[in-house]
N, C-alpha and C positions, 0 to 999 in steps of 0.2 A: 928720720925724726930730728927735729930741731932741738939742739941741746939747751936745757934750762939751767941758768946760773942762779941758784938759790942763795948763794953766799954773798952776792953783790948787795950794795946798799939799796939798790932798786932791783928786786928779782926780775929776771927777764929771759927771753929766748930770742932776742933780736941782736945779740952780739953787741950790747951797749958798751962794753969795755973797749971795743975796737973803734968807737966813735967818740973821742974825747970831747969834742964840741957839744954833741948832743947830750952826753953824760953830764957835763957841767951845767948845761941849761936845765935839764930835768932835776938835777940835785939842787939847783938854785930855786926851782919851783916847789920842791918837796916840803920845806919848812912852812910855806904858806898853806899847803894842803893840810899839814898836821895841825896848824893853828886853827884852820877852818873846822877840822874834825872835832877838836876839843871845844870849840865855841858852838858849833851847830850840829854836831853828831848827837847820839843818844845821851840825854841829860841824866847825870847822876849814877852812871854805871861804868865809868871809864876805869875805875880801879878794880872792878870785878873780873873774874876769869870766866870766859864764855867758851862753850864747846863749839868751836868753829871749824869749818873746813877751809883749807887754804890751797889754792892751785899750786901744784908742783910739776905739772907736765901738761902737754897739749893732746896726748893720746886719749882714746876712749876708755882704756882700762887703767885704773889706778891713777887718774889725773889729779886727785885731791887727797890731802892729808888732813886728818881730824885730830884736834887736841884742844885742851883748855888754854886760852890765851887772853890777855888783856887787850881790849880793842885798840888802844893806841899803839900796841906792839904788833898788830896784824901785818902780815907781809904782803902789802899791796904791791903789785908788780905789773909788768907789761908782757902779755902773752899773745902771740899770733898763732893761728892754726898753721899747720905745715903747708908749704907752697904746693900747688898743683902743677906738675910738669907741663910746660907748653900751654898754659891756660890761655883761653881765648875770651874775648868780650862776648857775653851771651846774647845781647840784644841791642837794638838801636842802629844808628847809621854806621857804626863800626863793627857790627856783628861779624864774628869770625876773625877779626884782627887780633894780634897779640895784646894781652891785657897791659894796661898802663902800669909801669913801675914807678913813674914819676908823674907829678901833677901836670896834665895838659894845660899849657899856658892860657888858652882861650876859655877854659872852664875853671880857672883858679878860684874866682869869687864864688861861683855856684857850689863848688865842692867844699870850700871852707864853710859856707852857710849850712850845708848839710851836716857837716861834722860838728859845728858849734851847736846847732839846734839839738842834735842827738846828745851831745855831751852835757848840755845844760840841764837835761832832764835827770841826770844821774844824781848830782848833789841836791837837786830840788826835792826829790822824793825822800832823801835822808832828812832834810829840813822839815818837811811836812810831818814826819813820823817821830821826831826827836823826843816828844814827851810821852809817847805811848807806853814806854816801859813801866811807867809809874802805875799803870792800870792793867798790867798783864794778867790774863786769866790762869796762867800756869807757868812753871819754869820752862816747859817745852815750848810754849808759844813765845815766851820772852827770848829764848835762844833763837827761834826762827826769825823773829823781828830783827835781831842783831845780825844774823847771817845775811838777810836781805840787805841790811844797811851797809855792811862792810863790802859786799859785792857790788853794790851801786857805787861805792867809792872806788873800787877797782875799775869799774867801767868808765868812770871819769878819767882815770889814769890812761885807759886805752885811747880815748879821744884826744887827750892832752899830748900823748906820744905822737899822734898823727899831726897835730898842729905844730908842735915843736920841730918835727922832722922835716916837714914838707912846706911850711908856710912862713918860715923865717920870723922876722920881727912881728909881722901881723899875727902869726900864729901864737907867739909868746904873749902878745897883748890880749888876745882872745882867751888864752888859758888863764891869765890873771883875772880877767873879767868874770870868768865862771866861778871864781872864789869870792867875788865881790857882790854879785847878785844874791838876793835872798827871796825865798818863797814867800809870797804874800806881801812883800815890801811895797808900799805905794810909790816909792821913788825909784826903786831899782828891783823890779819883780823878775821872776823867771820868764823865759821867752814865751812858753806855751801856757794858756790859761788854766788847764787842768792842774798844772803843777804849782799853782798859786792858791788852790783850794785847801782849806784846813782839813786835816784828818785827826779828829778829836775822839774817836772811839774805835774799838776793834772791829766792829762790823764794817765800818768804812775802810779800815785797813785791809780786811779780807776782800772786800769788793774791789778796792784799788789794785791789789796784787792779782786779782782774777782778771779784771777787765783792762786796767791801764797798763799793767805789765804785759798783758797779752797783746795790746797795741805795740808795746816795745818789741815783743817777739816778731810781729809781722813787719815792723819797720826794719829790724835787724835782718830778717830774711830778704827783704828787698835790697838792703845794702850789701848783703852777702853776694848778691848778683852783680855788684858794681864791677865795671871794667877797670876801676882803680884798684889794683890787686892788694896793696897794703890795707885799704879799708875793708875789702872782702875778707881777708885773712883775720883781721881784728874782730870783725863782727861774728864770724863763724865760731870763734872761741867764746865770745860773749854769750852766744846762744846756749852753750853748755851750762853756764851758770844761771841764765834767765829761767830755765825750766823749773828750778827749785822755787823761784819767786811765785810762779803761777800755781805750783803745787800748794804752797802755803795758803794762797788765797782761796783756791777752789775747795781744798779740804777744810779750810777754816769755816767757810760758809756752810759746807756740808755738815760739819759738826754742830753748828748753830741750829740748822734745820733738824738734825737728828735729835738733839736735846729737846727742842720744842715739841716735836711729835711724840717723844717719849712721855713728856709731861701731859700733853693733851690726851693721849690714849690712857695713861694711868689714872688721870683725874676725870676722864669722860667729859672734857670741856672743849668748846669750839670758839666761843666769843672772844674777840681780841682782849677785852677788858679782863675776862677770866684768866686768859693765858698770861697776861702781864702781871696779874696779881700773884702768880706763882713764880715770878722772878725770871721768866724766860721771854724771848722776843717772839711776838706773834708773827705768823707767816705773812700777813699783809704788809707789815713793816719791812720784812726782808725783801718783798717784791718792790716796795718803794725805793729801797736802797739800791736794788738791782737796776731799776729804771734810771736812777740818778747817775750812777757811776758808769753804766754802759753808754748812756747818751753823751756824757762828758768825754768819755774815751773815744767815741766815734768821731767827735770833732777833731781829734788829733791827726786824722788822716788828711785834713785840709779840704779845700773846695772840690766839688764834684767835677767842675770844669776848671782845669788848671794849665796855664801856659808853662808854669814852672815844672810841673810833672812831665809835660811833653818834652821840655828841654832836657830834663834830667835823663829821661829814657833815651832820647835821640843821641845824647852825648855818651851814653853808656855809664853814667854815674850811678844810676839806681835802676833796678830792673824788677821783673815779675818773678815771683817765687818759682823755682825749678823751670826757668825759662827754656832750657835745652830739652827737657823731657816732656813738658806739658803743652808746649806750643809748637806749631809747625812754621808759622810766619814769625820770624824773629825781628823783623823790621817794623811791622805794625803801621804801615803807612796808608794802606788802602782799606782798612777795616773801621767799623764804627761801633759805638756802644749805645744801647737803648737806655736813655736816662729819663725817669719820671720827673717832670719839671712842673713846679707849681704855677698856676695861672689864676686869674680872677674867677674862672669857672670851675676850678678844681685842680686836676692833674692832667697833663698831656705828655706824650712820649716824644722825646727829641733825640735824634741820632747825632751823637757827639763823636768827632774823630777819636779813634781809640787812644792815640797818644795823649790827647787832652783829658782822657778819662782814666788815666793810670792810677790816680788816687782811689777812684771808685773800684777799679779792678782789685786793688789791694784790700779795700774795705769789704768787698765781697768775700774774700777768703777769711777775713777777720770775723765777719758776722757769722759765717758758717761754723767757724771754730767755736764761737761763743754759744751757738745753738747746741752744739754737742755738750758743752759744760752744763747748760740748763737742763738738758735731757738727763745728765748724770745726777743732778740735784733732784729731779723729779722721780728718779728711781728710788731715792731714799723715801719719798712720800709713798710711792707705790708699794715698796716692801713693808712699810709700816701700816699699810691698809688705809691710807688717807686718800680722800677724793680730790684734795686740792692739787693744783699744778702751777708751777711758775712758768712765765712766758717772757721771752725776750721782746722788748718793744721794737717798733719799727725804727729804722735808722733816721726817719724823718722826725721822730719825736724829740722835743726839747733840745733843738739844735741852736748853737750860737755861732756856728761857722758854716759857710756854704750857702747853697741856694735855698735851703729850708729855714735858715735863720730869719728872725723877724716875722715868722708866720707860726701859726699854731696847728698842731696835728695831735690826734689822740694816739695812744700806744699802738693801735693797729695801723697807723699811718694815714688815717683819713683826715682831710682838712677840716678844721673846726673854727668857729667864730671866737673872737676875744671873750664874749660873754660865756660861751661854753667852757673855754679854757679856765677862766676865773672861777667858774662854779665847780669844776672837776679837778683842778690842779692838786688840791689836798688829798684826793683819792689816788693820785698817781705818783707824787713825789713826797719825800719826808717833810712833815710839818715841824714847826718848832716844838710842838708837844712830842712828836715822835723822837726827835733828836734828843730832847731832854730826858725822855724815858730811857732810851738806850744808854745815854751818858750816865744815868743814875745807877745802872748795873755795873759800871766800870770801876770796880774796886779791886785792888791787887790781891791775887791769891798766889803766894810764892813759897808755900810750904812744899816740902819734898813729897811728890805723889799726889798733891792736891790740885783741884781745878774748880773754877767758878761754876756756879749753878746754871748759868745761861748757855753753856757750851759743853758738848760731850767730849770725853777723852779721845785722842787719836787712836786709830786702829793699831798702830805700832809706833815705837820710838824711833830715834835717829841713829843711823849707822850701827844697827844691831843692838842698841841699848834699849832697855825698857822705858816706858813712860815715867816710872818712878825712879828717876835718876837725877843726879846733880848736874843738869845741863848748864846751870849758872852757879858758880861758887862765889858767894858774896864776900867782899872784903869786910871783915867783921868790924873794923875800926870806923867804917862809914855807913854801912847798910843797916846793921842792927836787925836783920831778918833771921828769925829762928827757923832752921830747917829740921825736918823730921816728921814722923807720923805716917800712918797708913794711907794708901790711896783713897781719897774721898772726893766727892763733889760737895763744894761748899760755896757759900755766898757771902 
């Protein structure tokens, strides 16, 4: 087990104290990160004490410590999973060769691009969510938002460590740029489009952490297969924290659904207008949000045919999930992928060299994972005796990246005309009216044990504590929020 130094200025298990050059470089970057956090992190809650988990080890048991802490005092650190003895490159042209411990010179630019793109998503999501705390539906949810935020900050540290350690001056400049870009900024936006979209309500946040963080999971799983061992070890530990982000999203949407069907059954109502009149989110709007955030997240995997994906796999920089146990051919030179390709006549099947379809191979796993999530949401409807069911739209629906962009498809993936799209778009994606209605419900409910009317309480609290617990201890001098009272649903 790699020893974790928790007393260092930058907690780590990489022996940072033994590398004075790297230590000085990271400590020089640290004030910029702290300034970015105070400027672009959660607005208005920096003086409050939040019940957060902090990584203290890299083992599966007891790896995190829970305590109330002010977010600026959070112990962001650098943690790598333990090395695998005699690790070999899982796939590509170098399959079976010893894993790279240093950056292969010929792949330096490609590897830096991978790390920068992954790293840029981490602060971006914090920026997207920075105002959500002001409309939190409960203390439990407020705490979960902040837990996601601080861990995205730690994931930024993970990528910055790689840039500083292995890419010299170029890496240091890239690390600085990640603190300069801003989500949604017209002049200096984040690299990937999804991370420039505003998240202005909690249903969007839950969908984002369900679908976009799930994209993050599958990207990290692909990077965990990297033949560049420091990247693999870094992302393997990041996956430990990423699981909570997806839990927040999936259970958050589930609780929205649960509350809606409770009200529908109690009042004997079905029509969306009747449901909305009761102050809960109708199921049709939930489906529209699902469509929007799933389709946006699907874009993050890139084009269906990609020379970059082929190069990354060939070089062993990025791989297929569980390459060694799921696949027999680890070189993937003589195989193809059947890809539905749009034509003027509809869709035809094209055989794409498998290496060029590696984005699509990863997207297959992602879509299957999302299908399981939707099935779990449908079980809530089933157990409540409801006939409605949610569906995952086709990966061809509402795409802005890849071969399906610039064309229109219905949620089942059928090609449709511009006229049909214009007539039906409001049935499939949130309208301004939908967004305004959901936003109208977003009033803060921050009393102890209280929760907003539009969402059900969680099945259990955090780390063995009940739902009715002070997950956030407000600084009385600035917050002015009165705590106390019995557990209630309020609006």
